C-alpha positions in Angstrom: -0.3 -0.2 -0.2 3.1 2.2 0.3 4.1 1.6 -3.0 0.4 2.5 -4.9 1.0 5.4 -2.4 4.1 6.8 -3.6 3.3 5.9 -7.7 0.1 8.1 -6.4 2.0 11.0 -5.3 4.6 10.7 -8.2 1.8 10.9 -10.5 0.2 13.8 -8.5 3.7 15.2 -9.0 4.2 14.4 -12.7 0.2 16.2 -13.3 1.7 19.2 -11.6 3.9 19.9 -14.0 2.2 18.8 -17.1 -1.2 20.9 -16.3 1.9 23.7 -16.3 3.0 22.7 -19.5 -0.6 22.1 -21.3 -1.5 25.7 -20.9 -0.1 28.2 -22.7 -0.3 31.2 -20.7 0.9 29.4 -17.6 3.9 28.8 -19.7 4.8 31.6 -20.3 3.8 33.4 -17.4 6.6 30.8 -15.3 8.7 30.8 -18.1 8.8 34.9 -17.2 9.5 34.4 -13.7 12.2 31.8 -14.4 13.5 34.8 -16.1 13.2 37.3 -14.1 15.1 35.9 -11.1 17.3 34.5 -12.7 18.1 38.2 -13.5 17.7 39.3 -9.9 20.0 36.9 -8.3 22.6 37.0 -10.7 22.9 40.6 -10.5 22.3 40.4 -6.4 26.0 38.7 -6.8 27.3 41.3 -8.8 25.8 44.4 -6.7 28.0 42.4 -3.5 31.1 42.0 -5.1 30.5 46.1 -5.6 29.5 47.0 -2.5 32.4 44.7 -0.9 35.5 46.0 -3.1 33.8 49.6 -1.5 33.7 49.1 2.3 33.3 45.8 2.8 30.9 43.7 5.5 29.6 47.1 6.3 29.0 48.6 3.2 27.4 45.2 2.0 24.6 45.3 4.4 24.0 48.7 4.3 23.9 48.3 0.0 21.4 46.3 1.1 19.7 48.3 3.1 19.6 51.3 0.4 17.7 48.6 -1.8 15.2 47.1 -0.1 13.9 50.2 2.2 12.6 52.3 -1.1 11.0 49.3 -1.9 9.0 48.7 1.3 7.9 52.0 1.0 6.9 52.3 -2.3 5.5 48.6 -3.4 2.4 48.6 -1.0 1.1 52.0 -3.3 2.2 50.3 -6.5 0.8 47.4 -6.0 -3.0 48.4 -6.5 -2.0 49.2 -10.0 -2.2 45.4 -10.6 -5.5 45.5 -9.2 -6.9 47.5 -11.6 -6.5 45.9 -15.5 -4.7 43.3 -16.3 -2.0 42.6 -14.5 0.3 41.2 -16.8 0.9 44.8 -18.2 2.1 45.5 -15.0 4.9 42.7 -15.2 5.8 43.8 -18.3 6.4 47.2 -16.9 8.4 46.5 -14.2 10.7 43.9 -16.2 11.4 46.7 -19.2 12.6 49.0 -16.0 14.7 45.9 -14.5 16.5 46.0 -17.8 17.0 49.3 -18.1 18.4 49.9 -14.9 20.6 46.8 -15.0 22.1 47.8 -18.2 22.7 51.0 -17.3 24.3 50.1 -13.9 26.6 47.1 -16.5 27.9 50.7 -18.8 28.8 52.9 -15.4 31.3 49.4 -13.8 32.5 49.2 -17.5 33.6 53.1 -17.2 34.8 53.1 -13.5 32.0 54.8 -12.7 31.3 55.8 -9.6 29.5 52.7 -7.0 26.6 55.2 -5.6 25.0 55.9 -8.8 25.0 52.1 -9.4 23.5 52.0 -6.2 21.3 54.2 -7.0 20.1 52.2 -10.3 20.2 49.0 -8.0 17.3 50.5 -5.9 15.6 51.9 -9.0 16.2 47.9 -10.2 14.5 46.4 -6.9 11.6 48.7 -6.9 10.9 47.2 -9.7 11.5 43.9 -8.6 10.0 44.1 -5.7 6.2 44.7 -8.1 6.9 41.7 -10.0 6.5 39.1 -7.5 3.1 40.3 -6.2 2.0 41.0 -9.6 2.6 37.7 -11.0 1.2 35.7 -7.8 -2.0 38.1 -8.2 -2.0 37.1 -11.9 -1.6 33.1 -11.2 -5.0 32.4 -9.8 -6.9 33.6 -13.0 -4.8 31.5 -15.0 -5.8 28.7 -13.2 -9.4 26.9 -12.5 -9.1 24.8 -8.9 -7.1 24.8 -5.8 -5.2 22.1 -7.0 -4.4 23.9 -10.9 -3.3 26.5 -8.3 -1.1 24.6 -6.0 0.6 23.1 -9.3 1.3 26.4 -10.4 3.0 26.7 -7.1 4.7 24.1 -7.5 6.2 25.0 -10.3 6.7 28.3 -9.6 8.7 27.5 -6.6 11.1 24.9 -8.8 11.6 27.7 -11.5 12.4 30.1 -8.6 15.0 27.3 -7.1 16.9 26.9 -10.3 17.1 30.7 -10.8 18.8 30.6 -7.1 21.0 28.3 -8.6 21.3 29.5 -12.2 21.2 33.2 -11.1 24.4 33.1 -8.9 26.3 29.8 -10.5 26.2 32.6 -13.6 27.8 35.2 -11.8 30.4 32.9 -10.3 31.4 31.7 -14.0 31.0 35.6 -15.5 33.3 36.3 -12.9 35.6 34.0 -13.1 36.2 34.5 -16.7 34.8 37.9 -17.0 33.4 40.4 -14.7 30.7 42.1 -12.9 30.3 44.3 -16.0 29.4 41.3 -18.1 27.3 39.9 -14.9 25.0 42.8 -15.4 24.8 42.9 -18.7 23.7 39.2 -18.7 20.9 40.2 -16.1 19.6 43.1 -17.8 19.0 40.6 -21.1 17.0 37.9 -19.4 14.3 41.1 -17.5 13.9 42.1 -21.2 13.3 38.5 -22.0 11.6 37.9 -18.7 9.4 41.4 -20.1 8.7 40.1 -23.7 7.1 36.9 -22.6 4.0 38.2 -21.2 3.2 40.0 -24.7 1.5 37.5 -25.8 -1.1 36.1 -22.7 -4.4 35.5 -23.8 -6.9 35.0 -20.7 -10.6 36.0 -19.5 -9.9 38.7 -16.7 -12.0 39.3 -14.3 -13.9 42.8 -14.4 -11.5 45.6 -12.5 -11.8 49.6 -12.5 -9.1 51.4 -14.5 -5.7 52.7 -13.3 -6.6 55.4 -11.0 -4.4 58.5 -9.8 -2.0 58.5 -7.1 -4.3 59.5 -4.0 -6.6 56.7 -4.8 -3.5 54.3 -4.8 -2.3 55.8 -1.0 -6.0 54.9 0.0 -6.3 51.8 -1.9 -2.1 50.7 -0.8 -3.9 51.1 3.0 -6.8 49.2 2.3 -4.1 46.6 1.4 -2.5 46.5 4.8 -6.1 46.6 6.6 -6.8 43.6 4.5 -3.7 42.0 6.4 -4.0 43.5 10.3 -7.5 42.6 9.5 -7.5 38.9 8.7 -5.8 36.8 11.3 -4.3 34.4 9.0 -3.4 36.8 6.0 -1.2 38.6 9.1 0.4 34.9 10.7 2.0 34.4 7.0 3.3 37.5 6.5 4.7 37.4 9.4 6.4 33.9 9.0 7.4 35.6 5.7 8.7 38.3 7.2 11.0 36.2 9.4 12.8 34.2 6.5 13.1 37.1 4.4 15.1 38.6 7.2 17.2 35.7 7.7 17.4 35.7 3.9 19.1 39.7 4.4 21.3 38.6 6.7 22.3 35.7 4.2 23.3 38.5 1.6 25.9 39.5 3.9 26.8 36.2 5.7 27.4 34.5 1.8 30.3 37.1 1.3 31.7 37.2 4.4 32.0 33.2 5.1 33.1 32.5 1.7 36.3 35.7 1.9 37.1 35.6 5.6 35.5 32.2 7.2 36.2 29.9 4.2 38.8 31.7 2.4 37.0 30.9 -1.2 37.5 34.4 -2.4 35.0 35.8 -4.6 33.8 33.0 -6.8 33.3 31.3 -3.6 30.3 33.7 -2.5 28.6 32.2 -6.2 29.2 28.9 -5.5 27.9 29.4 -1.7 24.4 30.7 -3.1 24.3 28.4 -5.9 24.0 25.7 -2.9 20.9 27.6 -1.8 19.5 27.0 -5.4 20.5 23.7 -5.4 18.9 22.9 -2.7 15.9 25.0 -3.4 16.2 22.4 -6.6 15.8 19.3 -5.3 13.2 20.6 -2.1 11.1 21.5 -5.1 10.8 18.6 -6.9 10.2 17.0 -3.9 7.5 19.6 -3.1 5.8 18.5 -6.3 4.5 15.8 -4.1 2.6 18.2 -2.3 0.0 19.4 -4.5 -2.7 17.2 -3.5 -2.1 17.5 0.1 -4.1 19.4 3.0 -1.3 20.2 5.2 0.4 22.8 3.3 0.5 25.7 6.3 2.3 22.5 8.4 5.2 21.9 5.4 4.8 25.8 5.1 5.8 26.2 9.2 8.5 23.3 8.6 10.1 25.6 5.5 10.5 28.8 7.5 12.5 26.2 10.2 14.9 25.3 7.3 15.6 28.9 6.7 16.7 29.5 10.1 18.3 26.2 11.9 21.0 24.8 9.0 22.4 29.0 9.6 22.9 28.1 12.9 24.8 25.1 12.1 27.0 26.4 9.8 28.7 28.3 12.9 28.8 25.5 14.4 30.5 23.6 11.8 32.4 26.5 9.8 33.5 23.5 6.9 32.9 24.4 3.4 31.6 21.4 2.8 29.4 21.0 5.8 28.0 25.0 4.6 27.6 23.7 0.9 25.1 21.3 2.5 23.7 23.1 5.3 22.6 26.3 2.4 20.9 23.7 0.0 18.8 22.6 3.6 18.3 26.4 3.5 17.2 25.8 -0.4 14.7 23.3 0.3 13.2 25.2 3.1 12.7 27.9 0.2 10.8 25.4 -2.1 8.4 24.8 0.7 7.8 27.8 1.5 6.4 28.7 -2.2 4.6 26.2 -2.3 2.9 26.3 0.9 2.9 30.0 1.7 2.0 30.9 -1.6 -0.8 29.0 -2.3 -2.1 29.5 1.4 -2.5 32.9 0.5 -3.8 32.8 -3.0 -6.6 30.9 -1.5 -7.5 33.0 1.4 -7.2 36.0 0.0 -9.8 38.4 -2.1 -9.5 38.7 -5.8 -10.2 42.7 -5.8 -7.0 42.6 -3.0 -4.8 40.1 -3.8 -2.1 42.1 -5.7 -2.3 44.9 -2.6 -2.0 42.0 -0.2 0.9 41.1 -1.8 2.0 44.2 -2.3 2.0 43.7 1.6 4.1 41.0 1.8 6.8 42.4 -0.8 7.0 45.2 1.2 8.0 43.4 4.4 9.8 41.4 2.6 11.8 43.7 1.2 12.1 46.0 4.6 13.2 42.7 6.4 16.2 41.8 4.1 17.3 45.2 4.3 16.8 44.9 8.2 18.4 41.4 8.2 21.5 42.7 5.8 22.1 45.1 8.3 21.7 43.9 11.5 24.0 40.6 10.2 26.9 43.2 9.5 26.3 45.0 12.7 27.1 41.7 14.6 30.1 40.6 12.2 31.4 43.4 13.0 31.1 42.9 17.2 31.1 39.7 17.6 32.5 37.9 14.7 31.3 35.9 12.0 30.5 32.3 14.1 27.7 34.7 16.3 26.2 36.0 13.6 25.6 32.6 12.3 24.1 31.2 16.3 22.5 34.0 16.8 20.2 35.2 13.5 19.8 31.1 12.3 17.5 30.9 15.5 15.1 33.0 14.9 12.8 31.8 12.1 12.4 28.3 14.2 11.5 29.8 17.0 8.7 31.3 15.3 7.6 28.2 13.7 7.4 26.5 16.3 4.7 29.3 17.6 2.8 29.5 14.5 2.2 25.8 14.3 -1.4 24.8 15.9 -2.6 27.9 13.6 -1.4 27.1 11.0 -2.9 23.5 10.7 -6.6 25.6 11.8 -5.9 27.3 8.4 -5.3 23.7 6.5 -8.4 22.1 7.8 -10.0 25.2 7.1 -9.4 25.1 3.0 -9.9 21.8 3.3 -13.9 22.3 3.7 -13.2 25.1 1.0 -11.8 23.1 -1.6 -15.2 20.9 -0.9 -17.3 23.7 -1.6 -15.3 24.9 -4.6 -15.8 21.2 -6.0 -19.6 21.2 -5.6 -19.9 24.2 -7.3 -17.2 23.3 -10.2 -19.8 20.3 -10.9 -22.6 23.0 -12.5 -21.8 23.1 -15.8 -22.2 27.0 -15.9 -19.9 27.6 -12.9 -17.1 25.0 -14.1 -15.5 27.8 -16.6 -15.0 30.0 -14.6 -11.1 30.6 -12.7 -10.6 29.8 -8.7 -11.0 32.9 -7.6 -14.1 33.8 -9.3 -15.1 30.0 -7.4 -13.0 31.0 -4.3 -15.5 34.7 -4.0 -19.0 32.0 -4.7 -17.7 29.7 -2.2 -16.9 32.2 0.6 -21.1 33.5 0.7 -22.4 29.9 0.5 -24.9 29.8 3.2 -25.9 25.8 3.6 -29.9 25.2 4.1 -32.3 21.9 5.0 -35.5 21.5 3.4 -37.1 18.1 4.7 -38.5 15.8 2.3 -42.3 16.8 1.1 -40.9 21.0 1.6 -40.7 23.3 -1.3 -37.4 25.0 -1.5 -39.7 27.5 -3.5 -43.5 27.9 -5.2 -43.7 29.4 -8.6 -44.7 32.6 -8.6 -42.4 33.0 -5.5 -40.0 36.5 -6.0 -36.5 35.0 -6.6 -33.6 36.2 -4.3 -31.5 32.6 -4.2 -29.4 30.4 -6.5 -29.0 26.7 -4.6 -27.1 23.3 -5.5 -27.9 20.1 -3.9 -25.1 19.1 -1.9 -27.0 15.8 -1.0 -30.5 14.6 -2.0 -33.3 14.4 -4.5 -35.9 17.1 -5.5 -38.8 17.3 -8.4 -39.2 21.1 -10.3 -43.1 21.1 -11.2 -44.4 23.6 -13.8 -48.4 24.4 -13.7 -48.8 21.4 -12.1 -46.8 19.0 -13.6 -43.4 17.7 -12.8 -41.3 19.0 -15.3 -37.6 17.5 -13.8 -35.7 15.5 -11.2 -32.9 17.2 -9.6 -29.6 15.6 -7.2 -26.5 16.0 -6.1 -24.2 18.7 -7.8 -26.8 20.4 -9.9 -28.3 23.8 -9.6 -31.1 25.7 -9.7 -32.8 29.3 -9.7 -30.7 30.8 -11.8 -33.3 32.4 -14.4 -35.3 34.1 -12.3 -32.0 35.6 -10.9 -30.4 36.5 -14.5 -33.7 37.3 -15.8 -35.3 39.6 -12.8 -38.7 37.6 -12.9 -40.1 35.1 -10.5 -40.5 31.4 -10.3 -42.1 29.8 -12.8 -41.9 26.4 -11.3 -42.2 24.4 -7.6 -39.0 23.2 -6.6 -40.1 20.2 -4.0 -37.5 17.8 -2.3 -38.4 14.5 -2.9 -35.8 13.2 0.0 -34.2 15.6 2.7 -32.5 17.9 0.6 -28.9 19.8 1.8 -28.5 22.7 -0.1 -26.2 25.1 -0.7 -26.8 28.6 -1.7 -26.1 32.1 -3.0 -27.8 35.5 -2.8 -28.8 36.8 -5.7 -25.7 39.5 -5.3 -23.0 37.2 -4.8 -24.3 35.4 -8.0 -25.1 37.7 -10.9 -21.8 39.8 -9.5 -20.2 36.2 -10.8 -21.6 34.7 -13.2 -22.1 37.8 -15.1 -18.6 38.9 -14.9 -16.7 36.6 -16.9 -17.6 35.8 -20.6 -17.7 32.3 -20.5 -19.9 32.1 -17.6 -22.6 34.3 -19.1 -22.2 32.6 -22.2 -23.1 29.1 -20.2 -25.2 30.9 -17.9 -27.9 32.5 -21.4 -27.6 28.8 -23.1 -28.9 26.9 -20.0 -31.2 29.9 -19.1 -32.5 29.2 -23.1 -32.9 25.6 -22.9 -34.8 25.0 -19.4 -37.4 27.9 -21.0 -37.4 25.4 -24.0 -37.8 22.6 -22.0 -40.9 24.2 -20.3 -42.1 27.9 -21.0 -45.0 28.7 -17.8 -48.1 30.9 -18.6 -49.5 33.7 -17.0 -53.2 33.4 -15.5 -54.5 34.9 -18.4 -52.4 32.1 -21.1 -50.3 34.7 -22.3 -46.4 34.3 -23.5 -43.8 33.3 -20.4 -43.3 35.9 -18.1 -40.9 34.6 -15.7 -38.7 31.8 -14.9 -37.7 29.1 -12.1 
């Protein structure tokens, strides 16, 4: 049986990757992420070398903070742009800005210009980079049709993130060995522009959103993203744990430089090698995480990922040898893969679509700030106590935070499991099957259970219609003008015509056995179903079919005026 379970998990892992490969929009979005993050990691290594040459470990930490503070301030204010209009347009813009800024940095380094100009260009590039992930994270659910497909997309993106974490620093290490920082920056610029080009061909049905608005409104809407996080304990917990993880990540941008050059004596190429070890572990971790797509324990695995971002860092201080450091940093990479799958999937599932980019913007803001603070704190601790003490202390934050959050994360897992059941029920209805995941999630959040005893009418012919119904269990008859019209069972919906045509019920629906129903108010139902072209078209087809099958008459024998 264990062998059968293993084969089932391998099959689920393979299906996770093939589902992304078959979806051309997901494929382009994922490859764009790969290009963007390969560029980011290669650029980070090159910038660390520039800063270390300029002022040692302290300069590396200060430059890390300098990059992140503007991003922390601006990302929540700019992320509302991705909740207005089509999100891929924001991604094209920021990738282009990153490419141009990085190319300019290559020119400055190539002509031996002042490092301060490079730092300023790095700030511009990083502001764009921190806006990329929230827009991309908010885009993915609109390209998916189920929680499984979204989890698969996050698994694939996690793998590509891991590949970028490996390829970017490794590419930088090779280029530094044979060329220099100028070429590293130039290659990073090319990867960013490639990421922009891939997104120009996306074709999908975006939900209706307002157009872009003015800066004053953006400030107000950015604050709404903060309120959404603060007002939801689950969102606040995930964002807080992500901030703890990225504090450690920021510290590692300093510690990997100091460990490679001062502690292990491997020189500047060793910085790229140590950073690439994180990527190597992340690749292996992502392949393993692909087997978690169908699990209902994403919160638990998210906690494990947070632990792995800290504990290995502490152990490097205990075992300061190159082989041990490479293995332990690979374990950090495994933790990164688990965080990508668990954290981003949970955020995408529990956040309403209309504020999704803003919530991810808040996340990226805290991530940027935590990375900057982590870099500065690590640099200060290194200067005051030495690199080994810095490793021992910095690594303790994540394990402690994960242990304190364990019970809340497990409750979150159970809540998402209930939501999946409701989504499955809704997607069994043909009219709702075409909806993307955020739309079905929106409907599932507003479902209200109703039980109707056998022999009781759910509603009578001529009643005013205000709700849509989906049968969770039991059976019912549709009776029009005193005659049986149809029989309904589990997974079938009814009541939509009265809502779509704004007329009274023309048929009675009576329970023939105890009915367990999930109901939707007309406002929620109409906003979602009519907001997407495929579902609106399918709804019109369903209405036409039903009216062809049964056309009720008014009291004078006139034409039909009402609907079920």
